[in-house]
TORVEX-13376 format. One record per residue: residue number from 0; residue in three letters; x, y, z of N, C-alpha, C, O in turn. Coordinates in nm, 3 decimals, decimal comma. Layout:
<atoms>
<atom NUM; ALA; <X; Y; Z>; <X; Y; Z>; <X; Y; Z>; <X; Y; Z>>
...
</atoms>
This chain:
<atoms>
<atom 0; MET; <-12,664; 2,086; 3,864>; <-12,534; 2,079; 3,804>; <-12,429; 2,094; 3,916>; <-12,441; 2,179; 4,004>>
<atom 1; ARG; <-12,330; 2,010; 3,909>; <-12,224; 2,013; 4,010>; <-12,099; 2,082; 3,958>; <-12,066; 2,075; 3,840>>
<atom 2; HIS; <-12,033; 2,149; 4,048>; <-11,905; 2,212; 4,017>; <-11,797; 2,106; 4,030>; <-11,821; 1,999; 4,086>>
<atom 3; GLU; <-11,679; 2,136; 3,980>; <-11,568; 2,041; 3,988>; <-11,530; 2,006; 4,131>; <-11,468; 1,903; 4,155>>
<atom 4; ASP; <-11,566; 2,092; 4,228>; <-11,534; 2,061; 4,368>; <-11,636; 1,966; 4,431>; <-11,625; 1,932; 4,549>>
<atom 5; GLY; <-11,737; 1,924; 4,354>; <-11,836; 1,828; 4,402>; <-11,963; 1,890; 4,457>; <-12,064; 1,821; 4,471>>
<atom 6; ARG; <-11,959; 2,018; 4,490>; <-12,080; 2,084; 4,542>; <-12,173; 2,121; 4,427>; <-12,130; 2,142; 4,314>>
<atom 7; LEU; <-12,302; 2,127; 4,459>; <-12,397; 2,179; 4,362>; <-12,365; 2,326; 4,337>; <-12,325; 2,397; 4,429>>
<atom 8; LEU; <-12,383; 2,371; 4,214>; <-12,355; 2,511; 4,182>; <-12,439; 2,605; 4,267>; <-12,392; 2,712; 4,305>>
<atom 9; VAL; <-12,562; 2,566; 4,298>; <-12,648; 2,651; 4,380>; <-12,592; 2,663; 4,522>; <-12,602; 2,769; 4,583>>
<atom 10; GLU; <-12,534; 2,556; 4,574>; <-12,471; 2,563; 4,707>; <-12,352; 2,658; 4,705>; <-12,333; 2,737; 4,797>>
<atom 11; ARG; <-12,276; 2,650; 4,600>; <-12,158; 2,736; 4,585>; <-12,201; 2,884; 4,574>; <-12,138; 2,971; 4,634>>
<atom 12; ALA; <-12,307; 2,910; 4,498>; <-12,356; 3,048; 4,482>; <-12,406; 3,104; 4,615>; <-12,378; 3,219; 4,648>>
<atom 13; VAL; <-12,480; 3,024; 4,690>; <-12,531; 3,069; 4,821>; <-12,414; 3,098; 4,915>; <-12,415; 3,199; 4,985>>
<atom 14; ALA; <-12,314; 3,010; 4,916>; <-12,197; 3,032; 5,002>; <-12,122; 3,159; 4,959>; <-12,074; 3,234; 5,044>>
<atom 15; THR; <-12,113; 3,183; 4,830>; <-12,046; 3,303; 4,778>; <-12,117; 3,429; 4,827>; <-12,052; 3,523; 4,873>>
<atom 16; LEU; <-12,248; 3,432; 4,818>; <-12,325; 3,548; 4,863>; <-12,313; 3,566; 5,014>; <-12,291; 3,677; 5,062>>
<atom 17; ARG; <-12,327; 3,457; 5,087>; <-12,320; 3,465; 5,234>; <-12,181; 3,511; 5,278>; <-12,169; 3,603; 5,360>>
<atom 18; ASP; <-12,077; 3,448; 5,223>; <-11,940; 3,483; 5,262>; <-11,900; 3,622; 5,212>; <-11,809; 3,684; 5,266>>
<atom 19; GLY; <-11,970; 3,670; 5,109>; <-11,943; 3,803; 5,057>; <-12,012; 3,914; 5,135>; <-11,985; 4,032; 5,111>>
<atom 20; GLY; <-12,100; 3,877; 5,228>; <-12,162; 3,977; 5,314>; <-12,311; 3,995; 5,302>; <-12,366; 4,086; 5,363>>
<atom 21; CYS; <-12,378; 3,911; 5,225>; <-12,524; 3,922; 5,213>; <-12,592; 3,862; 5,335>; <-12,563; 3,748; 5,373>>
<atom 22; ALA; <-12,680; 3,938; 5,396>; <-12,746; 3,895; 5,520>; <-12,858; 3,795; 5,494>; <-12,872; 3,696; 5,566>>
<atom 23; ARG; <-12,939; 3,822; 5,392>; <-13,049; 3,733; 5,358>; <-13,033; 3,691; 5,213>; <-12,996; 3,772; 5,128>>
<atom 24; ILE; <-13,063; 3,565; 5,186>; <-13,043; 3,514; 5,051>; <-13,171; 3,450; 5,001>; <-13,234; 3,371; 5,072>>
<atom 25; VAL; <-13,209; 3,485; 4,879>; <-13,324; 3,426; 4,811>; <-13,269; 3,349; 4,692>; <-13,191; 3,402; 4,613>>
<atom 26; VAL; <-13,310; 3,224; 4,679>; <-13,272; 3,142; 4,565>; <-13,398; 3,118; 4,482>; <-13,496; 3,063; 4,532>>
<atom 27; VAL; <-13,394; 3,158; 4,357>; <-13,507; 3,136; 4,267>; <-13,483; 3,006; 4,193>; <-13,381; 2,988; 4,127>>
<atom 28; LEU; <-13,579; 2,915; 4,205>; <-13,567; 2,781; 4,148>; <-13,650; 2,767; 4,022>; <-13,759; 2,824; 4,010>>
<atom 29; GLY; <-13,596; 2,691; 3,928>; <-13,667; 2,667; 3,802>; <-13,672; 2,521; 3,767>; <-13,740; 2,443; 3,834>>
<atom 30; ALA; <-13,600; 2,483; 3,663>; <-13,606; 2,349; 3,607>; <-13,576; 2,239; 3,707>; <-13,640; 2,134; 3,704>>
<atom 31; GLU; <-13,482; 2,260; 3,794>; <-13,439; 2,158; 3,889>; <-13,493; 2,182; 4,030>; <-13,431; 2,141; 4,128>>
<atom 32; SER; <-13,605; 2,248; 4,041>; <-13,661; 2,287; 4,170>; <-13,671; 2,171; 4,269>; <-13,622; 2,181; 4,382>>
<atom 33; ALA; <-13,733; 2,062; 4,229>; <-13,752; 1,949; 4,320>; <-13,618; 1,890; 4,361>; <-13,598; 1,855; 4,477>>
<atom 34; ARG; <-13,527; 1,878; 4,267>; <-13,395; 1,822; 4,297>; <-13,317; 1,911; 4,393>; <-13,256; 1,862; 4,488>>
<atom 35; VAL; <-13,320; 2,041; 4,369>; <-13,249; 2,134; 4,458>; <-13,307; 2,126; 4,598>; <-13,232; 2,119; 4,696>>
<atom 36; ARG; <-13,439; 2,127; 4,609>; <-13,501; 2,118; 4,742>; <-13,462; 1,988; 4,813>; <-13,445; 1,987; 4,935>>
<atom 37; ALA; <-13,447; 1,880; 4,738>; <-13,415; 1,750; 4,797>; <-13,267; 1,734; 4,831>; <-13,233; 1,671; 4,931>>
<atom 38; GLU; <-13,180; 1,789; 4,749>; <-13,037; 1,761; 4,761>; <-12,951; 1,874; 4,817>; <-12,852; 1,848; 4,885>>
<atom 39; ALA; <-12,988; 1,996; 4,789>; <-12,899; 2,108; 4,822>; <-12,902; 2,144; 4,970>; <-13,007; 2,142; 5,034>>
<atom 40; GLN; <-12,786; 2,177; 5,021>; <-12,770; 2,226; 5,158>; <-12,755; 2,378; 5,150>; <-12,646; 2,429; 5,124>>
<atom 41; LEU; <-12,865; 2,449; 5,173>; <-12,866; 2,593; 5,151>; <-12,889; 2,674; 5,278>; <-12,913; 2,795; 5,271>>
<atom 42; GLY; <-12,882; 2,609; 5,392>; <-12,897; 2,680; 5,519>; <-13,029; 2,753; 5,527>; <-13,135; 2,695; 5,500>>
<atom 43; ASP; <-13,023; 2,879; 5,565>; <-13,147; 2,956; 5,584>; <-13,188; 3,035; 5,459>; <-13,270; 3,127; 5,469>>
<atom 44; ALA; <-13,133; 3,002; 5,344>; <-13,173; 3,071; 5,221>; <-13,321; 3,046; 5,195>; <-13,371; 2,935; 5,215>>
<atom 45; ARG; <-13,389; 3,149; 5,151>; <-13,531; 3,139; 5,118>; <-13,544; 3,088; 4,975>; <-13,486; 3,147; 4,883>>
<atom 46; LEU; <-13,619; 2,980; 4,956>; <-13,636; 2,922; 4,823>; <-13,768; 2,968; 4,763>; <-13,873; 2,960; 4,827>>
<atom 47; VAL; <-13,761; 3,017; 4,640>; <-13,878; 3,069; 4,570>; <-13,888; 2,996; 4,436>; <-13,791; 2,993; 4,360>>
<atom 48; ASP; <-14,003; 2,939; 4,408>; <-14,023; 2,871; 4,280>; <-14,062; 2,972; 4,172>; <-14,141; 3,063; 4,195>>
<atom 49; ASN; <-14,005; 2,952; 4,054>; <-14,040; 3,032; 3,937>; <-14,105; 2,939; 3,836>; <-14,035; 2,874; 3,759>>
<atom 50; PRO; <-14,238; 2,931; 3,835>; <-14,305; 2,840; 3,743>; <-14,288; 2,879; 3,597>; <-14,314; 2,797; 3,508>>
<atom 51; THR; <-14,246; 3,001; 3,570>; <-14,228; 3,046; 3,431>; <-14,080; 3,053; 3,392>; <-14,041; 3,134; 3,308>>
<atom 52; TRP; <-13,997; 2,969; 3,455>; <-13,853; 2,972; 3,431>; <-13,816; 2,954; 3,285>; <-13,713; 3,005; 3,241>>
<atom 53; LYS; <-13,898; 2,882; 3,208>; <-13,865; 2,859; 3,066>; <-13,862; 2,988; 2,985>; <-13,802; 2,992; 2,878>>
<atom 54; SER; <-13,926; 3,092; 3,036>; <-13,930; 3,219; 2,962>; <-13,798; 3,297; 2,972>; <-13,780; 3,397; 2,903>>
<atom 55; GLY; <-13,707; 3,252; 3,058>; <-13,576; 3,316; 3,067>; <-13,547; 3,376; 3,202>; <-13,631; 3,377; 3,292>>
<atom 56; MET; <-13,424; 3,426; 3,215>; <-13,379; 3,477; 3,345>; <-13,456; 3,600; 3,391>; <-13,457; 3,630; 3,510>>
<atom 57; GLY; <-13,519; 3,671; 3,300>; <-13,599; 3,787; 3,339>; <-13,708; 3,748; 3,438>; <-13,733; 3,821; 3,534>>
<atom 58; SER; <-13,773; 3,635; 3,414>; <-13,879; 3,591; 3,505>; <-13,822; 3,551; 3,641>; <-13,886; 3,571; 3,744>>
<atom 59; SER; <-13,703; 3,496; 3,642>; <-13,639; 3,461; 3,770>; <-13,600; 3,586; 3,847>; <-13,615; 3,590; 3,970>>
<atom 60; LEU; <-13,551; 3,686; 3,778>; <-13,517; 3,812; 3,844>; <-13,643; 3,875; 3,903>; <-13,642; 3,923; 4,017>>
<atom 61; ARG; <-13,751; 3,876; 3,826>; <-13,877; 3,931; 3,878>; <-13,924; 3,855; 4,001>; <-13,969; 3,916; 4,098>>
<atom 62; ALA; <-13,913; 3,722; 3,999>; <-13,955; 3,641; 4,114>; <-13,870; 3,672; 4,237>; <-13,922; 3,682; 4,348>>
<atom 63; GLY; <-13,740; 3,687; 4,218>; <-13,652; 3,718; 4,330>; <-13,679; 3,856; 4,388>; <-13,682; 3,873; 4,510>>
<atom 64; LEU; <-13,699; 3,954; 4,301>; <-13,729; 4,089; 4,349>; <-13,863; 4,092; 4,422>; <-13,877; 4,160; 4,524>>
<atom 65; ALA; <-13,962; 4,020; 4,371>; <-14,093; 4,014; 4,438>; <-14,079; 3,951; 4,576>; <-14,144; 3,995; 4,671>>
<atom 66; ALA; <-13,995; 3,849; 4,587>; <-13,975; 3,783; 4,716>; <-13,908; 3,876; 4,817>; <-13,933; 3,866; 4,937>>
<atom 67; MET; <-13,824; 3,966; 4,769>; <-13,756; 4,060; 4,858>; <-13,840; 4,183; 4,891>; <-13,808; 4,256; 4,985>>
<atom 68; ALA; <-13,945; 4,206; 4,816>; <-14,026; 4,327; 4,835>; <-14,085; 4,337; 4,975>; <-14,105; 4,447; 5,026>>
<atom 69; ASP; <-14,114; 4,222; 5,038>; <-14,173; 4,226; 5,172>; <-14,068; 4,233; 5,283>; <-14,102; 4,231; 5,401>>
<atom 70; ASP; <-13,942; 4,242; 5,246>; <-13,834; 4,256; 5,343>; <-13,809; 4,405; 5,365>; <-13,745; 4,470; 5,283>>
<atom 71; ASP; <-13,859; 4,459; 5,478>; <-13,846; 4,603; 5,499>; <-13,707; 4,645; 5,544>; <-13,683; 4,764; 5,562>>
<atom 72; VAL; <-13,616; 4,552; 5,561>; <-13,480; 4,587; 5,603>; <-13,388; 4,603; 5,482>; <-13,303; 4,692; 5,480>>
<atom 73; ALA; <-13,404; 4,518; 5,383>; <-13,314; 4,520; 5,266>; <-13,336; 4,645; 5,183>; <-13,448; 4,674; 5,140>>
<atom 74; ASP; <-13,228; 4,720; 5,159>; <-13,240; 4,836; 5,072>; <-13,174; 4,812; 4,937>; <-13,176; 4,899; 4,849>>
<atom 75; ALA; <-13,116; 4,693; 4,919>; <-13,055; 4,656; 4,792>; <-13,044; 4,504; 4,786>; <-13,047; 4,436; 4,888>>
<atom 76; VAL; <-13,030; 4,452; 4,664>; <-13,007; 4,308; 4,645>; <-12,882; 4,289; 4,561>; <-12,848; 4,373; 4,477>>
<atom 77; ALA; <-12,815; 4,179; 4,585>; <-12,703; 4,137; 4,502>; <-12,754; 4,024; 4,414>; <-12,809; 3,926; 4,465>>
<atom 78; VAL; <-12,735; 4,035; 4,285>; <-12,780; 3,933; 4,191>; <-12,657; 3,857; 4,141>; <-12,562; 3,916; 4,092>>
<atom 79; LEU; <-12,663; 3,725; 4,157>; <-12,553; 3,638; 4,113>; <-12,613; 3,519; 4,041>; <-12,705; 3,455; 4,091>>
<atom 80; LEU; <-12,561; 3,489; 3,924>; <-12,607; 3,372; 3,849>; <-12,541; 3,247; 3,905>; <-12,423; 3,249; 3,940>>
<atom 81; VAL; <-12,618; 3,140; 3,915>; <-12,566; 3,017; 3,973>; <-12,458; 2,954; 3,885>; <-12,372; 2,881; 3,935>>
<atom 82; ASP; <-12,463; 2,981; 3,755>; <-12,369; 2,916; 3,663>; <-12,245; 3,001; 3,632>; <-12,188; 2,993; 3,524>>
<atom 83; THR; <-12,205; 3,082; 3,730>; <-12,080; 3,158; 3,721>; <-11,993; 3,126; 3,843>; <-11,971; 3,213; 3,927>>
<atom 84; PRO; <-11,945; 3,002; 3,852>; <-11,873; 2,960; 3,973>; <-11,738; 3,025; 3,995>; <-11,679; 3,012; 4,102>>
<atom 85; GLY; <-11,687; 3,096; 3,895>; <-11,560; 3,165; 3,912>; <-11,572; 3,297; 3,988>; <-11,471; 3,361; 4,018>>
<atom 86; ILE; <-11,694; 3,335; 4,019>; <-11,717; 3,457; 4,097>; <-11,727; 3,416; 4,243>; <-11,814; 3,336; 4,280>>
<atom 87; GLY; <-11,640; 3,471; 4,325>; <-11,635; 3,433; 4,466>; <-11,678; 3,546; 4,557>; <-11,719; 3,653; 4,512>>
<atom 88; PRO; <-11,668; 3,521; 4,687>; <-11,712; 3,618; 4,786>; <-11,640; 3,752; 4,780>; <-11,697; 3,855; 4,816>>
<atom 89; ASP; <-11,515; 3,754; 4,735>; <-11,442; 3,880; 4,727>; <-11,508; 3,978; 4,630>; <-11,513; 4,098; 4,656>>
<atom 90; ALA; <-11,559; 3,926; 4,518>; <-11,628; 4,012; 4,422>; <-11,758; 4,066; 4,481>; <-11,790; 4,184; 4,465>>
<atom 91; VAL; <-11,833; 3,981; 4,549>; <-11,958; 4,025; 4,613>; <-11,927; 4,133; 4,716>; <-11,993; 4,237; 4,719>>
<atom 92; ALA; <-11,827; 4,109; 4,799>; <-11,790; 4,207; 4,903>; <-11,747; 4,340; 4,840>; <-11,781; 4,446; 4,891>>
<atom 93; ARG; <-11,672; 4,333; 4,731>; <-11,625; 4,456; 4,665>; <-11,744; 4,537; 4,614>; <-11,746; 4,659; 4,627>>
<atom 94; LEU; <-11,842; 4,469; 4,555>; <-11,959; 4,542; 4,504>; <-12,046; 4,596; 4,617>; <-12,097; 4,708; 4,608>>
<atom 95; LEU; <-12,063; 4,518; 4,722>; <-12,141; 4,567; 4,836>; <-12,077; 4,692; 4,896>; <-12,146; 4,786; 4,934>>
<atom 96; ALA; <-11,944; 4,693; 4,904>; <-11,874; 4,810; 4,957>; <-11,893; 4,932; 4,867>; <-11,895; 5,045; 4,915>>
<atom 97; ALA; <-11,908; 4,908; 4,737>; <-11,927; 5,018; 4,642>; <-12,071; 5,069; 4,639>; <-12,098; 5,176; 4,583>>
<atom 98; ALA; <-12,162; 4,994; 4,696>; <-12,305; 5,030; 4,693>; <-12,339; 5,127; 4,804>; <-12,420; 5,097; 4,892>>
<atom 99; GLU; <-12,277; 5,243; 4,800>; <-12,293; 5,341; 4,907>; <-12,430; 5,408; 4,907>; <-12,470; 5,466; 5,007>>
<atom 100; GLY; <-12,502; 5,400; 4,795>; <-12,630; 5,468; 4,784>; <-12,747; 5,393; 4,842>; <-12,861; 5,441; 4,837>>
<atom 101; GLY; <-12,722; 5,273; 4,898>; <-12,831; 5,196; 4,955>; <-12,942; 5,174; 4,855>; <-12,919; 5,112; 4,751>>
<atom 102; PRO; <-13,064; 5,225; 4,882>; <-13,176; 5,200; 4,792>; <-13,161; 5,264; 4,654>; <-13,232; 5,227; 4,561>>
<atom 103; LYS; <-13,070; 5,358; 4,640>; <-13,047; 5,422; 4,511>; <-12,936; 5,354; 4,430>; <-12,910; 5,393; 4,316>>
<atom 104; SER; <-12,871; 5,255; 4,487>; <-12,753; 5,193; 4,426>; <-12,785; 5,116; 4,298>; <-12,886; 5,047; 4,288>>
<atom 105; LEU; <-12,697; 5,130; 4,202>; <-12,690; 5,045; 4,082>; <-12,541; 5,021; 4,061>; <-12,468; 5,112; 4,023>>
<atom 106; VAL; <-12,496; 4,899; 4,086>; <-12,354; 4,868; 4,078>; <-12,337; 4,738; 4,001>; <-12,407; 4,641; 4,026>>
<atom 107; THR; <-12,244; 4,737; 3,906>; <-12,214; 4,614; 3,833>; <-12,065; 4,587; 3,836>; <-11,982; 4,679; 3,837>>
<atom 108; ALA; <-12,032; 4,460; 3,838>; <-11,893; 4,420; 3,821>; <-11,858; 4,437; 3,674>; <-11,944; 4,428; 3,586>>
<atom 109; THR; <-11,730; 4,462; 3,648>; <-11,683; 4,461; 3,510>; <-11,564; 4,368; 3,499>; <-11,488; 4,347; 3,593>>
<atom 110; TYR; <-11,550; 4,312; 3,379>; <-11,441; 4,221; 3,346>; <-11,385; 4,267; 3,212>; <-11,452; 4,257; 3,109>>
<atom 111; GLN; <-11,262; 4,319; 3,213>; <-11,200; 4,377; 3,094>; <-11,294; 4,480; 3,030>; <-11,309; 4,485; 2,908>>
<atom 112; GLY; <-11,357; 4,562; 3,115>; <-11,444; 4,669; 3,068>; <-11,586; 4,629; 3,033>; <-11,668; 4,716; 3,003>>
<atom 113; LYS; <-11,617; 4,501; 3,036>; <-11,751; 4,453; 3,002>; <-11,829; 4,425; 3,130>; <-11,778; 4,361; 3,222>>
<atom 114; ARG; <-11,953; 4,473; 3,135>; <-12,036; 4,452; 3,254>; <-12,071; 4,305; 3,272>; <-12,093; 4,231; 3,176>>
<atom 115; GLY; <-12,076; 4,264; 3,400>; <-12,112; 4,126; 3,433>; <-12,171; 4,118; 3,572>; <-12,221; 4,217; 3,625>>
<atom 116; HIS; <-12,164; 4,001; 3,631>; <-12,219; 3,977; 3,765>; <-12,106; 3,969; 3,866>; <-11,992; 3,939; 3,830>>
<atom 117; PRO; <-12,135; 3,995; 3,991>; <-12,265; 4,028; 4,048>; <-12,309; 4,170; 4,012>; <-12,231; 4,253; 3,965>>
<atom 118; VAL; <-12,438; 4,194; 4,037>; <-12,500; 4,324; 4,016>; <-12,571; 4,360; 4,146>; <-12,637; 4,276; 4,207>>
<atom 119; ILE; <-12,558; 4,485; 4,188>; <-12,630; 4,534; 4,306>; <-12,742; 4,626; 4,256>; <-12,717; 4,721; 4,182>>
<atom 120; LEU; <-12,864; 4,595; 4,298>; <-12,981; 4,674; 4,260>; <-13,045; 4,732; 4,385>; <-13,097; 4,659; 4,468>>
<atom 121; GLY; <-13,040; 4,864; 4,397>; <-13,104; 4,930; 4,510>; <-13,256; 4,922; 4,499>; <-13,311; 4,916; 4,389>>
<atom 122; ARG; <-13,321; 4,922; 4,613>; <-13,468; 4,907; 4,620>; <-13,541; 5,008; 4,531>; <-13,644; 4,974; 4,473>>
<atom 123; ASP; <-13,491; 5,129; 4,520>; <-13,559; 5,230; 4,438>; <-13,570; 5,188; 4,292>; <-13,651; 5,244; 4,218>>
<atom 124; HIS; <-13,491; 5,092; 4,249>; <-13,488; 5,049; 4,109>; <-13,564; 4,918; 4,085>; <-13,583; 4,879; 3,969>>
<atom 125; TRP; <-13,607; 4,850; 4,189>; <-13,665; 4,717; 4,171>; <-13,784; 4,715; 4,077>; <-13,792; 4,629; 3,990>>
<atom 126; ALA; <-13,877; 4,808; 4,092>; <-13,996; 4,810; 4,006>; <-13,957; 4,831; 3,861>; <-14,009; 4,764; 3,772>>
<atom 127; GLY; <-13,866; 4,924; 3,835>; <-13,822; 4,950; 3,699>; <-13,748; 4,831; 3,639>; <-13,768; 4,798; 3,522>>
<atom 128; VAL; <-13,663; 4,768; 3,719>; <-13,591; 4,649; 3,672>; <-13,691; 4,540; 3,637>; <-13,681; 4,478; 3,531>>
<atom 129; ALA; <-13,788; 4,516; 3,725>; <-13,887; 4,410; 3,703>; <-13,968; 4,436; 3,576>; <-14,001; 4,342; 3,503>>
<atom 130; THR; <-14,000; 4,561; 3,550>; <-14,077; 4,595; 3,430>; <-14,000; 4,562; 3,303>; <-14,059; 4,516; 3,205>>
<atom 131; LEU; <-13,870; 4,585; 3,303>; <-13,789; 4,564; 3,182>; <-13,722; 4,427; 3,175>; <-13,662; 4,393; 3,073>>
<atom 132; ALA; <-13,732; 4,348; 3,281>; <-13,667; 4,216; 3,283>; <-13,753; 4,116; 3,206>; <-13,855; 4,068; 3,256>>
<atom 133; THR; <-13,711; 4,086; 3,085>; <-13,784; 3,991; 3,001>; <-13,687; 3,891; 2,940>; <-13,567; 3,918; 2,927>>
<atom 134; ALA; <-13,740; 3,777; 2,904>; <-13,662; 3,671; 2,839>; <-13,528; 3,652; 2,910>; <-13,524; 3,638; 3,032>>
<atom 135; ASP; <-13,419; 3,652; 2,835>; <-13,287; 3,635; 2,896>; <-13,213; 3,767; 2,913>; <-13,090; 3,769; 2,921>>
<atom 136; VAL; <-13,286; 3,876; 2,918>; <-13,224; 4,008; 2,933>; <-13,194; 4,039; 3,078>; <-13,096; 4,108; 3,105>>
<atom 137; GLY; <-13,273; 3,993; 3,172>; <-13,250; 4,025; 3,312>; <-13,255; 4,174; 3,335>; <-13,346; 4,242; 3,285>>
<atom 138; ALA; <-13,158; 4,227; 3,409>; <-13,155; 4,370; 3,442>; <-13,085; 4,454; 3,335>; <-13,080; 4,576; 3,347>>
<atom 139; ARG; <-13,032; 4,391; 3,232>; <-12,949; 4,462; 3,133>; <-13,019; 4,584; 3,073>; <-12,960; 4,692; 3,067>>
<atom 140; ALA; <-13,145; 4,569; 3,029>; <-13,215; 4,681; 2,965>; <-13,228; 4,799; 3,061>; <-13,211; 4,914; 3,020>>
<atom 141; TYR; <-13,257; 4,772; 3,186>; <-13,270; 4,879; 3,285>; <-13,135; 4,946; 3,308>; <-13,126; 5,069; 3,315>>
<atom 142; LEU; <-13,031; 4,866; 3,320>; <-12,897; 4,922; 3,344>; <-12,850; 5,007; 3,227>; <-12,786; 5,110; 3,247>>
<atom 143; VAL; <-12,881; 4,965; 3,106>; <-12,845; 5,044; 2,988>; <-12,924; 5,175; 2,987>; <-12,868; 5,281; 2,959>>
<atom 144; ALA; <-13,053; 5,166; 3,016>; <-13,138; 5,286; 3,017>; <-13,098; 5,386; 3,125>; <-13,124; 5,505; 3,113>>
<atom 145; HIS; <-13,034; 5,336; 3,230>; <-12,993; 5,421; 3,342>; <-12,841; 5,419; 3,362>; <-12,792; 5,426; 3,474>>
<atom 146; SER; <-12,769; 5,409; 3,251>; <-12,623; 5,393; 3,259>; <-12,555; 5,508; 3,332>; <-12,447; 5,490; 3,388>>
<atom 147; ASP; <-12,616; 5,627; 3,331>; <-12,555; 5,740; 3,402>; <-12,558; 5,721; 3,553>; <-12,486; 5,790; 3,625>>
<atom 148; LEU; <-12,641; 5,630; 3,603>; <-12,651; 5,604; 3,747>; <-12,570; 5,482; 3,791>; <-12,554; 5,458; 3,911>>
<atom 149; VAL; <-12,520; 5,405; 3,694>; <-12,453; 5,278; 3,725>; <-12,308; 5,302; 3,762>; <-12,233; 5,368; 3,691>>
<atom 150; ARG; <-12,270; 5,247; 3,875>; <-12,130; 5,249; 3,917>; <-12,070; 5,114; 3,876>; <-12,124; 5,009; 3,911>>
<atom 151; THR; <-11,960; 5,118; 3,804>; <-11,894; 4,994; 3,762>; <-11,772; 4,969; 3,849>; <-11,700; 5,062; 3,886>>
<atom 152; VAL; <-11,752; 4,843; 3,881>; <-11,643; 4,804; 3,970>; <-11,562; 4,692; 3,904>; <-11,613; 4,581; 3,889>>
<atom 153; PRO; <-11,438; 4,719; 3,864>; <-11,356; 4,615; 3,802>; <-11,334; 4,497; 3,898>; <-11,300; 4,516; 4,015>>
<atom 154; CYS; <-11,354; 4,376; 3,846>; <-11,339; 4,256; 3,929>; <-11,253; 4,148; 3,864>; <-11,240; 4,039; 3,920>>
<atom 155; GLU; <-11,195; 4,176; 3,747>; <-11,118; 4,071; 3,680>; <-10,997; 4,025; 3,760>; <-10,945; 3,916; 3,736>>
<atom 156; ASP; <-10,952; 4,106; 3,855>; <-10,837; 4,066; 3,936>; <-10,873; 3,967; 4,046>; <-10,785; 3,905; 4,105>>
<atom 157; ILE; <-11,003; 3,952; 4,075>; <-11,044; 3,862; 4,184>; <-11,150; 3,761; 4,144>; <-11,190; 3,678; 4,225>>
<atom 158; ALA; <-11,197; 3,766; 4,019>; <-11,305; 3,675; 3,979>; <-11,295; 3,642; 3,830>; <-11,233; 3,713; 3,752>>
<atom 159; ASP; <-11,359; 3,532; 3,795>; <-11,371; 3,487; 3,656>; <-11,520; 3,480; 3,627>; <-11,591; 3,401; 3,689>>
<atom 160; ASP; <-11,567; 3,561; 3,533>; <-11,711; 3,568; 3,507>; <-11,759; 3,469; 3,401>; <-11,869; 3,486; 3,348>>
<atom 161; THR; <-11,681; 3,368; 3,372>; <-11,723; 3,269; 3,273>; <-11,857; 3,209; 3,313>; <-11,875; 3,160; 3,424>>
<atom 162; ASP; <-11,951; 3,213; 3,218>; <-12,085; 3,157; 3,237>; <-12,085; 3,018; 3,175>; <-12,059; 3,002; 3,056>>
<atom 163; LEU; <-12,114; 2,918; 3,256>; <-12,107; 2,780; 3,208>; <-12,209; 2,749; 3,098>; <-12,193; 2,652; 3,025>>
<atom 164; ASP; <-12,313; 2,833; 3,085>; <-12,414; 2,813; 2,981>; <-12,374; 2,873; 2,847>; <-12,437; 2,845; 2,745>>
<atom 165; VAL; <-12,271; 2,956; 2,846>; <-12,232; 3,027; 2,725>; <-12,104; 2,965; 2,670>; <-12,003; 2,961; 2,740>>
<atom 166; PRO; <-12,109; 2,917; 2,544>; <-11,986; 2,860; 2,488>; <-11,879; 2,967; 2,471>; <-11,911; 3,082; 2,442>>
<atom 167; PRO; <-11,751; 2,930; 2,490>; <-11,643; 3,028; 2,474>; <-11,639; 3,082; 2,331>; <-11,671; 3,011; 2,236>>
<atom 168; GLU; <-11,600; 3,210; 2,319>; <-11,589; 3,270; 2,185>; <-11,472; 3,208; 2,111>; <-11,367; 3,181; 2,169>>
<atom 169; GLN; <-11,493; 3,185; 1,983>; <-11,389; 3,124; 1,899>; <-11,299; 3,230; 1,842>; <-11,206; 3,198; 1,768>>
</atoms>
C-alpha cells in the first residue's frame, strides 16, 4: 500500500523509526512479503517473514520479538504499525526519551487520553507480551494487565494515530 507521498507505507514506517532514533529495525512481513522484498527500499532493516500473518497482528508481534531476542544489545523495542502514516519520527523520539527503564520499560503514546502507537517494550516484558499477543490484540492484553508499570506519553500534538485499516467513527 502506498502513502499519498508515493512511498510504500513500509518504507515510511522504517524511515520514521530510523529518524526517530531506532538503531536496528526489524520489519515483519505478511500478505505482501514477496512484493515488499521486491519493491521496498528498506536499507539495512532486517526482514522477517510471518507465515501465520492471517491470524492477526499478535503473530507479527511475536515474530518481531523473536527476531530481536538474539540481539544482545537491544534492551527495548519500539513497535509501530505500518498503516499509521500520521505517526512520525518526533513521536518515536519522544517515547524513546521516556523509556528510561531500558529493559524494564513499558511506554505507550496516547492520543486524547487513549493509548496508541508507538509502543516501547522493554526486554524484560518480551516473553510476557509474546504469551498474551493473540489475534489482533498485539501487546494490549499485556499492557492492560501491567497498567501500573506503563508510562503514557501524550503525542496528539505531534502525531496523528489514524489507522488506515480502521474506518472512522461515525
